[in-house]
C-alpha positions as CSV (number, residue, x, y, z in Angstrom):
1,X,105.7,158.8,-52.5
2,X,105.1,159.8,-48.8
3,X,102.0,159.3,-47.0
4,X,100.3,162.1,-45.3
5,X,100.7,160.1,-42.1
6,X,104.5,160.8,-42.1
7,X,104.6,164.5,-41.1
8,X,102.2,163.7,-38.2
9,X,104.8,160.9,-36.8
10,X,107.9,163.4,-37.4
11,X,105.7,165.8,-35.4
12,X,105.1,163.4,-32.8
13,X,108.7,162.5,-32.5
14,X,109.7,166.2,-32.4
15,X,107.4,166.9,-29.7
16,X,108.4,163.9,-27.7
17,X,112.0,164.9,-28.0
18,X,111.2,168.7,-27.2
19,X,109.2,167.3,-24.3
20,X,112.1,165.4,-23.0
21,X,114.6,168.5,-23.4
22,X,112.2,170.7,-21.6
23,X,111.9,168.0,-18.6
24,X,115.8,167.7,-18.7
25,X,116.4,171.2,-18.5
26,X,113.5,171.8,-16.1
27,X,114.8,173.7,-13.2
28,X,114.4,172.4,-9.9
29,X,112.3,174.2,-7.2
30,X,114.3,176.2,-4.6
31,X,115.0,174.4,-1.5
32,X,112.4,175.0,1.3
33,X,113.4,177.6,3.7
34,X,114.6,176.4,7.0
35,X,112.1,176.1,9.7
36,X,111.4,179.0,11.6
37,X,110.1,179.2,15.2
38,X,106.5,180.8,15.2
39,X,105.4,182.6,18.3
40,X,106.5,181.4,21.8
41,X,104.9,178.3,22.5
42,X,101.7,178.5,24.5
43,X,101.1,176.3,27.7
44,X,98.3,174.1,27.9
45,X,95.5,174.6,30.5
46,X,96.6,172.2,33.7
47,X,96.0,168.7,33.3
48,X,94.0,166.5,35.7
49,X,96.2,164.7,38.1
50,X,96.1,161.4,36.4
51,X,97.5,163.2,33.2
52,X,100.4,165.2,34.7
53,X,102.6,162.2,35.2
54,X,105.6,162.4,32.4
55,X,104.4,159.4,30.6
56,X,100.7,160.8,30.4
57,X,102.4,164.0,29.2
58,X,104.5,162.4,26.6
59,X,101.8,160.7,24.9
60,X,99.2,163.7,25.2
61,X,99.7,165.6,21.9
62,X,98.6,168.8,23.6
63,X,101.0,168.8,25.9
64,X,103.9,168.8,23.7
65,X,104.4,172.6,22.0
66,X,105.1,172.3,18.2
67,X,106.7,175.0,16.2
68,X,104.4,176.1,13.4
69,X,105.9,177.1,10.1
70,X,105.6,180.7,9.1
71,X,103.6,181.6,6.0
72,X,105.8,183.3,3.6
73,X,105.0,186.9,3.3
74,X,105.5,188.6,-0.2
75,X,107.9,191.1,0.0
76,X,107.6,194.6,-1.7
77,X,110.2,195.2,-4.2
78,X,111.7,198.7,-3.7
79,X,111.4,200.8,-6.8
80,X,113.8,203.4,-7.6
81,X,112.8,206.6,-5.5
82,X,111.2,209.1,-7.9
83,X,112.4,212.8,-7.5
84,X,109.6,214.9,-5.7
85,X,110.6,218.0,-7.9
86,X,108.9,218.2,-11.3
87,X,111.3,219.0,-14.3
88,X,112.4,222.3,-15.1
89,X,112.1,223.8,-18.3
90,X,114.0,227.1,-19.6
91,X,112.8,229.3,-22.5
92,X,115.1,231.7,-24.4
93,X,114.2,233.4,-27.7
94,X,116.9,235.4,-29.6
95,X,114.7,238.3,-29.9
96,X,111.5,239.7,-28.4
97,X,110.9,242.2,-31.0
98,X,111.3,241.3,-34.9
99,X,110.3,242.7,-37.8
100,X,107.7,240.8,-40.3
101,X,109.0,237.6,-41.8
102,X,112.4,238.0,-39.5
103,X,113.6,234.8,-38.0
104,X,114.0,234.4,-34.2
105,X,115.1,231.7,-32.5
106,X,113.1,229.6,-29.8
107,X,115.5,227.5,-27.7
108,X,114.3,225.0,-24.9
109,X,116.1,223.3,-22.2
110,X,114.7,221.2,-19.7
111,X,116.7,218.9,-16.8
112,X,115.1,216.5,-14.3
113,X,116.3,213.9,-11.7
114,X,114.2,211.5,-13.3
115,X,115.5,212.2,-16.9
116,X,113.3,214.2,-19.2
117,X,110.8,212.4,-21.5
118,X,109.9,215.4,-23.8
119,X,109.3,219.1,-24.2
120,X,107.6,221.3,-26.3
121,X,106.5,224.7,-27.3
122,X,103.6,226.5,-29.0
123,X,102.4,230.3,-29.5
124,X,99.2,232.0,-28.6
125,X,97.5,234.9,-29.7
126,X,98.8,234.8,-33.2
127,X,96.8,233.9,-36.4
128,X,99.9,231.9,-37.7
129,X,99.4,228.4,-37.8
130,X,102.8,227.0,-38.1
131,X,103.5,229.1,-34.8
132,X,100.3,227.8,-33.1
133,X,101.4,224.1,-33.9
134,X,102.9,221.9,-31.2
135,X,106.8,222.0,-32.0
136,X,108.1,218.8,-29.6
137,X,111.1,216.9,-29.0
138,X,111.5,213.4,-27.7
139,X,114.6,213.7,-25.2
140,X,114.7,209.9,-24.3
141,X,115.2,210.5,-20.6
142,X,118.2,212.8,-21.5
143,X,119.0,215.4,-18.8
144,X,119.5,218.4,-19.5
145,X,117.7,217.9,-22.8
146,X,118.2,220.9,-25.4
147,X,116.7,221.7,-28.8
148,X,116.4,224.9,-30.8
149,X,113.9,226.0,-33.3
150,X,114.2,228.4,-36.0
151,X,110.5,230.2,-36.5
152,X,109.4,233.4,-38.4
153,X,105.8,235.4,-38.5
154,X,104.5,237.9,-40.8
155,X,101.6,238.5,-38.2
156,X,101.9,242.1,-36.7
157,X,101.2,242.3,-33.2
158,X,102.2,240.5,-30.0
159,X,102.4,236.6,-29.5
160,X,103.3,234.7,-26.5
161,X,105.2,231.6,-26.7
162,X,104.7,228.8,-24.1
163,X,106.7,225.8,-23.2
164,X,106.6,222.8,-21.3
165,X,108.2,219.5,-20.1
166,X,107.6,216.1,-18.9
167,X,109.9,213.9,-17.1
168,X,110.0,210.0,-17.4
169,X,107.9,209.7,-14.1
170,X,105.2,211.7,-15.8
171,X,105.4,215.1,-14.0
172,X,104.9,218.1,-15.9
173,X,106.7,221.2,-15.6
174,X,105.5,224.5,-14.8
175,X,104.8,226.5,-18.1
176,X,107.3,228.9,-19.1
177,X,106.1,231.7,-21.3
178,X,107.9,234.7,-23.0
179,X,106.2,237.4,-25.1
180,X,107.4,238.2,-28.8
181,X,106.2,241.3,-30.4
182,X,106.3,241.5,-34.5
183,X,106.4,245.2,-35.5
């Protein structure tokens, strides 16, 4: 029968071996940067005549210019340049005048220099909840991003289809709108 101390000893041995392995694999720090010269050495005010001799000047620490190492300055990491232009979304409908229950197709295409994150459409001025819902697609950075949806409505009258897109930089497109009339 094993004692309860054995697992603790095994853990201690494993921990010691792991520590030795980590120390053995540890990276050494990068070499120190080569010394650089600081600003031009400044001259010290005139010394009294007794200290003006070369021996006195050599003994005076103030008389010898010393190069001070520069403090490292953090360098900004340049991020990829973002496009100043927002994404562009195109909305196309197969029909803008349909009979009740007649299908029509809503086609979206979006493009952006930064890649399209998503695009979506919805309808307004209509009582049909399925058209008023947001119909979205995740484009995963594709450009162009294209998607088609089939839609129908039994509600007579007009409605407006709206579309938007967002690029991977977070910029929102201008809204695109199209009218559809159900007779």
